[in-house]
C-alpha positions as CSV (number, residue, x, y, z in Angstrom):
1,M,-127.9,-122.2,41.1
2,K,-126.4,-124.8,43.3
3,L,-124.7,-127.3,41.2
4,R,-125.1,-131.2,42.2
5,S,-122.5,-133.6,41.4
6,P,-121.6,-137.3,41.9
7,F,-118.8,-136.3,44.3
8,Q,-120.9,-135.6,47.4
9,G,-124.4,-134.6,46.4
10,V,-123.2,-131.0,45.5
11,L,-120.6,-129.9,43.5
12,G,-117.9,-130.3,46.4
13,V,-114.9,-132.1,46.0
14,A,-113.1,-133.9,48.9
15,L,-109.8,-132.8,48.7
16,G,-106.8,-134.5,50.3
17,V,-103.2,-132.9,50.2
18,A,-101.0,-136.0,50.0
19,A,-102.9,-137.6,47.0
20,A,-101.8,-134.6,44.7
21,A,-98.3,-133.2,46.1
22,C,-97.0,-131.6,43.1
23,G,-99.6,-128.1,43.7
24,S,-97.5,-125.2,44.6
25,A,-98.2,-123.5,47.9
26,T,-99.9,-120.5,47.2
27,T,-97.8,-117.1,47.7
28,R,-98.5,-114.8,50.6
29,T,-95.2,-112.7,50.7
30,S,-93.7,-109.5,49.2
31,A,-90.1,-108.6,49.7
32,V,-87.9,-105.7,48.7
33,A,-86.0,-108.0,46.0
34,G,-88.0,-109.1,43.5
35,S,-91.8,-109.6,43.5
36,P,-93.9,-112.5,45.0
37,S,-94.4,-115.7,42.9
38,S,-96.6,-118.8,43.5
39,S,-96.1,-120.5,40.2
40,P,-94.0,-123.4,39.6
41,T,-91.2,-122.7,37.0
42,E,-89.2,-125.0,34.8
43,A,-87.0,-127.8,36.0
44,V,-83.5,-128.0,34.7
45,D,-81.2,-130.8,35.8
46,A,-77.5,-129.8,37.3
47,G,-74.5,-131.9,36.2
48,A,-72.5,-133.1,39.4
49,D,-69.8,-130.7,38.5
50,E,-72.2,-127.6,37.6
51,L,-71.8,-124.7,40.0
52,F,-74.8,-123.7,42.2
53,G,-74.8,-120.4,40.7
54,T,-74.7,-121.4,37.0
55,W,-77.4,-123.9,37.7
56,L,-79.8,-121.2,38.8
57,L,-79.0,-118.8,36.1
58,R,-80.0,-121.7,33.3
59,A,-83.0,-122.5,35.7
60,R,-84.5,-119.1,35.5
61,K,-84.2,-119.1,31.9
62,S,-85.4,-122.4,30.6
63,D,-88.4,-123.2,29.2
64,G,-88.1,-127.2,30.1
65,E,-90.4,-129.7,31.3
66,T,-91.2,-129.7,35.0
67,H,-90.8,-132.3,37.4
68,P,-93.1,-133.4,40.0
69,V,-92.5,-132.4,43.8
70,G,-91.3,-135.4,45.9
71,R,-88.5,-136.4,43.8
72,C,-85.0,-135.5,45.7
73,L,-83.2,-132.2,45.7
74,I,-80.1,-134.2,44.4
75,D,-79.8,-137.6,42.8
76,A,-77.3,-140.5,43.0
77,N,-75.6,-138.8,39.9
78,G,-75.4,-135.3,41.6
79,H,-77.9,-134.0,39.5
80,A,-80.6,-131.4,40.7
81,P,-83.7,-132.3,38.9
82,S,-86.3,-130.7,41.3
83,E,-88.8,-128.1,40.1
84,L,-88.3,-124.5,41.1
85,R,-91.1,-123.1,43.2
86,P,-89.3,-119.7,43.9
87,A,-90.9,-117.4,46.7
88,L,-89.8,-114.6,44.5
89,Q,-89.5,-113.7,40.8
90,P,-87.3,-113.6,38.9
91,V,-85.7,-116.4,40.8
92,P,-82.6,-114.9,42.9
93,L,-79.2,-115.6,41.9
94,P,-76.6,-116.4,44.9
95,P,-74.0,-114.3,46.1
96,K,-70.1,-114.7,45.5
97,D,-69.3,-114.9,49.3
98,L,-71.5,-115.9,51.7
99,D,-69.5,-116.2,54.8
100,A,-69.9,-112.6,56.2
101,Q,-73.8,-112.8,55.7
102,L,-74.0,-115.8,57.7
103,A,-72.6,-114.2,60.6
104,S,-75.4,-111.7,60.8
105,D,-77.5,-111.7,64.2
106,E,-80.4,-113.2,62.5
107,L,-81.2,-115.8,59.7
108,L,-85.1,-115.0,58.0
109,L,-86.4,-117.6,55.8
110,L,-88.9,-116.4,53.1
111,S,-91.1,-118.8,51.5
112,P,-94.4,-118.6,49.8
113,W,-95.7,-119.3,53.6
114,G,-94.3,-116.0,54.8
115,T,-91.4,-115.1,56.8
116,L,-89.8,-117.4,59.5
117,G,-87.7,-115.3,62.0
118,T,-88.4,-112.2,64.3
119,K,-86.8,-109.6,61.9
120,K,-85.8,-107.5,65.2
121,A,-82.5,-108.0,65.0
122,P,-80.5,-105.2,63.8
123,R,-78.3,-107.1,61.1
124,V,-80.3,-110.1,59.5
125,T,-79.8,-112.3,56.4
126,V,-82.6,-113.0,54.4
127,L,-82.8,-116.6,52.5
128,A,-85.6,-117.0,49.9
129,T,-86.6,-120.5,48.9
130,V,-86.2,-121.6,45.5
131,T,-88.0,-125.2,45.6
132,F,-91.1,-126.5,47.5
133,A,-91.2,-125.4,51.0
134,P,-93.9,-126.8,53.4
135,P,-95.1,-124.6,56.2
136,V,-92.7,-125.3,59.3
137,D,-92.0,-123.7,62.7
138,A,-89.0,-121.6,62.6
139,S,-87.4,-124.2,65.3
140,E,-87.5,-126.9,62.6
141,A,-85.6,-125.0,60.0
142,V,-81.9,-125.6,59.9
143,V,-79.8,-123.6,57.2
144,V,-76.9,-125.7,55.8
145,A,-74.9,-123.4,53.8
146,F,-72.0,-124.0,51.6
147,T,-69.1,-121.6,51.0
148,D,-65.3,-121.8,49.8
149,R,-64.7,-122.0,53.5
150,G,-66.8,-125.3,54.5
151,V,-70.3,-125.6,55.7
152,H,-72.3,-123.6,57.9
153,V,-75.1,-125.3,60.2
154,R,-77.3,-122.9,62.1
155,G,-81.0,-122.7,63.0
156,L,-82.9,-119.8,62.3
157,G,-82.9,-118.6,65.7
158,A,-79.6,-119.6,66.8
159,P,-76.7,-117.3,67.6
160,S,-74.4,-116.7,64.6
161,T,-71.4,-119.0,64.1
162,P,-69.1,-117.1,61.7
163,V,-66.6,-119.7,61.2
164,A,-67.2,-122.5,58.6
165,L,-66.7,-126.0,59.7
166,D,-65.3,-128.9,58.0
167,D,-67.6,-131.8,56.9
168,Q,-67.0,-133.8,59.9
169,S,-67.8,-131.0,62.5
170,A,-70.8,-130.0,60.5
171,R,-72.2,-133.2,60.2
172,M,-71.9,-133.7,64.1
173,R,-73.2,-130.2,64.8
174,L,-76.2,-131.5,62.7
175,E,-76.7,-135.0,64.3
176,S,-76.4,-133.3,68.0
177,G,-78.4,-130.5,67.4
178,W,-81.8,-131.7,65.6
179,K,-83.7,-135.0,65.1
180,S,-86.1,-134.4,62.2
181,P,-85.2,-131.0,61.0
182,Q,-86.5,-129.0,57.8
183,L,-83.0,-128.6,55.8
184,V,-82.6,-125.2,54.1
185,I,-79.9,-125.6,51.7
186,T,-78.0,-122.9,50.3
187,A,-74.5,-122.2,48.9
188,E,-72.2,-119.6,47.3
189,A,-72.5,-119.4,43.4
190,A,-69.1,-120.9,42.8
191,V,-70.0,-124.1,45.0
192,P,-70.4,-127.6,42.6
193,W,-73.8,-129.6,43.0
194,S,-71.1,-132.7,43.6
195,R,-69.5,-130.8,46.8
196,I,-73.2,-130.4,48.1
197,R,-74.3,-133.8,47.1
198,S,-71.2,-135.2,48.8
199,F,-72.1,-133.9,52.3
200,L,-75.8,-134.6,52.5
201,A,-75.5,-138.0,51.4
202,S,-72.7,-138.6,54.6
203,V,-75.5,-137.2,56.8
204,P,-77.9,-140.0,58.6
205,E,-81.0,-140.5,56.4
206,S,-83.3,-139.5,59.1
207,L,-81.8,-136.2,58.9
208,R,-82.3,-135.5,55.4
209,T,-85.8,-136.7,54.7
210,D,-87.1,-133.3,53.9
211,A,-85.3,-130.2,52.0
212,T,-85.7,-127.0,50.3
213,L,-83.1,-125.0,48.3
214,A,-82.8,-121.3,49.2
215,V,-80.8,-118.3,48.1
216,A,-79.3,-115.8,50.3
217,L,-80.2,-112.4,49.1
218,P,-78.0,-109.4,48.9
219,E,-76.8,-107.8,51.9
220,G,-78.8,-105.4,53.7
221,T,-82.2,-106.7,52.2
222,R,-84.9,-105.7,54.5
223,I,-88.4,-107.5,54.7
224,N,-91.5,-105.1,54.1
225,D,-93.4,-104.8,57.3
226,G,-96.7,-106.2,55.7
227,V,-94.9,-109.5,54.5
228,D,-96.8,-111.6,56.8
229,S,-100.2,-109.9,56.4
230,A,-103.1,-112.3,55.2
231,R,-104.0,-112.0,51.7
232,N,-107.0,-109.7,51.3
233,A,-110.0,-111.3,52.8
234,T,-112.5,-112.7,50.5
235,P,-115.8,-110.6,50.7
236,R,-118.7,-112.3,52.4
237,C,-121.8,-113.2,50.8
238,D,-124.0,-111.1,53.4
239,N,-124.8,-107.9,50.8
240,W,-124.7,-110.0,47.5
241,Q,-127.4,-109.0,45.2
242,E,-129.2,-111.9,43.9
243,L,-129.9,-111.7,40.0
244,D,-133.6,-111.1,39.1
245,D,-133.3,-113.2,36.0
246,N,-130.7,-116.0,36.7
247,G,-129.7,-117.9,33.7
248,S,-128.5,-121.4,33.0
249,I,-125.3,-123.4,32.6
250,D,-123.8,-126.3,31.2
251,V,-124.2,-128.4,34.5
252,A,-122.6,-131.5,33.3
253,N,-119.3,-129.9,32.0
254,T,-119.2,-127.5,34.9
255,Q,-118.9,-130.1,37.3
256,R,-116.2,-131.7,35.5
257,I,-114.3,-128.6,35.1
258,L,-114.7,-127.4,38.7
259,G,-113.7,-131.0,40.0
260,E,-110.6,-130.9,38.0
261,L,-109.9,-127.2,39.3
262,F,-110.3,-128.2,42.9
263,T,-108.1,-131.7,42.7
264,E,-105.5,-129.7,41.3
265,A,-105.7,-127.1,43.8
266,Q,-105.9,-129.4,46.9
267,S,-102.2,-129.4,47.7
268,R,-102.0,-125.4,47.6
269,C,-105.0,-125.2,49.4
270,G,-104.8,-128.0,51.7
271,L,-101.5,-126.7,52.8
272,E,-103.1,-123.4,54.0
273,L,-105.5,-125.5,55.9
274,V,-102.2,-127.3,57.6
275,R,-100.9,-124.0,58.2
276,G,-103.9,-123.0,60.1
277,G,-103.6,-126.4,62.4
278,L,-107.0,-127.7,60.9
279,S,-107.7,-131.1,59.7
280,T,-110.9,-130.5,57.8
281,L,-112.9,-127.6,56.2
282,R,-116.2,-126.9,54.5
283,V,-116.0,-123.9,52.3
284,E,-118.8,-122.8,50.5
285,V,-118.2,-120.0,47.3
286,T,-120.9,-118.0,45.4
287,A,-119.6,-116.9,41.8
288,R,-121.4,-115.1,39.0
289,V,-120.6,-116.0,35.7
290,N,-121.3,-113.9,32.7
291,G,-122.4,-114.8,29.2
292,A,-118.6,-115.8,28.3
293,G,-118.3,-118.1,31.1
294,E,-115.9,-115.9,32.9
295,V,-116.1,-115.4,36.7
296,I,-117.1,-111.7,37.2
297,A,-118.0,-111.6,40.9
298,V,-117.1,-114.0,44.0
299,C,-117.9,-114.0,47.6
300,D,-117.4,-116.4,50.5
301,A,-120.9,-118.1,51.6
302,S,-119.2,-120.3,54.3
303,P,-120.8,-120.0,57.7
304,P,-119.6,-117.1,59.9
305,S,-118.5,-119.7,62.6
306,N,-115.9,-121.2,60.1
307,P,-112.4,-120.7,61.3
308,S,-110.7,-117.9,59.4
309,T,-107.8,-119.6,57.4
310,G,-106.2,-119.0,53.9
311,A,-107.9,-122.0,52.7
312,N,-110.9,-120.0,51.9
313,E,-109.1,-117.6,50.0
314,C,-107.1,-120.1,48.1
315,L,-110.2,-121.7,47.1
316,V,-111.8,-118.7,46.0
317,D,-108.6,-117.6,43.9
318,E,-108.9,-120.9,41.8
319,V,-112.5,-120.0,41.2
320,K,-111.9,-116.6,40.2
321,R,-109.5,-118.0,37.3
322,V,-111.6,-120.7,36.0
323,V,-113.7,-120.1,32.4
324,L,-116.9,-122.4,32.5
325,P,-118.8,-123.3,29.5
326,R,-122.2,-121.9,28.8
327,N,-125.2,-123.7,27.0
328,G,-126.1,-120.9,24.6
329,D,-127.7,-118.5,27.3
330,T,-125.8,-115.4,28.0
331,R,-127.7,-114.3,31.0
332,P,-125.7,-113.9,33.9
333,V,-125.8,-116.9,36.3
334,D,-125.0,-117.4,40.0
335,L,-123.6,-120.7,41.0
336,R,-123.1,-121.7,44.6
337,I,-119.9,-124.5,45.1
338,P,-119.6,-125.9,48.2
339,V,-116.0,-127.7,48.7
340,T,-114.9,-129.9,51.5
341,L,-111.1,-129.6,52.1
342,N,-109.0,-132.4,53.9
343,A,-105.6,-131.4,55.2
344,N,-102.7,-134.5,55.3
345,A,-99.2,-134.0,55.9
346,P,-97.5,-131.9,53.3
347,P,-95.0,-134.1,51.2
348,K,-91.6,-134.5,51.7
349,T,-88.7,-133.8,49.4
350,P,-85.4,-135.9,50.6
351,A,-82.2,-134.0,50.1
352,V,-80.6,-136.8,48.6
353,C,-81.8,-139.9,46.5
354,E,-79.5,-143.1,46.2
355,T,-80.7,-143.7,42.6
356,S,-81.1,-141.5,39.6
357,E,-84.7,-142.6,39.5
358,P,-86.2,-142.0,43.0
359,E,-89.5,-144.2,43.8
């Protein structure tokens, strides 16, 4: 059964990333410290004088309301209201002493998109993102780390700079080295939010338009060899066995549910498309639904000529978790679901907002 819909003549929702920027990026990573996570967790406001480590400890225990991505990391009052979207679960806690780790031969950034960095240096420090992180090149990521000795400013691939800088020197280094960086902000456990905000607010606005929070993992942490490998490929429909007696389904409500599902998934799957360097992709999924409305089998029916991207697997993952309404017919039913995915630029998260309620 190929569902028809008011969207595009078939049940295919045109997905644009920017329209619903609050979706989380789908996790593609694994590491020895903690387990991968793709789900957004609760957000916890940090007071201006609360310590970085204390806030993270509260954040991973809280059951509070979430805030949308796109709000700044730190508002005018020094609060940090951003939703957590950690690369690892449970959310790692920051170290007490970070200066020695920042003198490593290389810094690696572990995010839901994989690992940035070569992983070839003998001594590395791994930073794991804890808020939304768009897919970026290693050359664009700049670590700004706050310790009791000062501020470290270092690109992922840059040589180590073991000496922490004062605020003015750190700001000058940032201004002279990068034009539009993706800031990766981290700190020792005892650094207060007011300290972090004070420095970031002094940086030219053009250098703080996009930022993510990260935590340094324990010294000696190594990334597994398979971290950057693609997720398990969705099976093709080449050997799909058609049903002898295809059932029926509540078409109108199925259209509505799948439309809502793909709208919510657009930023996750659209960012996979951005990562693959594509602007649009048409994916067709075949799903078998049992009498209870559960998807029990799925395959990729897209043309073989389609580029291979994580967007296909992302959309299939969304279909796998849905439960669809049946109309009393308990026979299994096969659905062919075409989706057109359009990619726009991923959302930006300003490091600092000048008002408590950013626009």
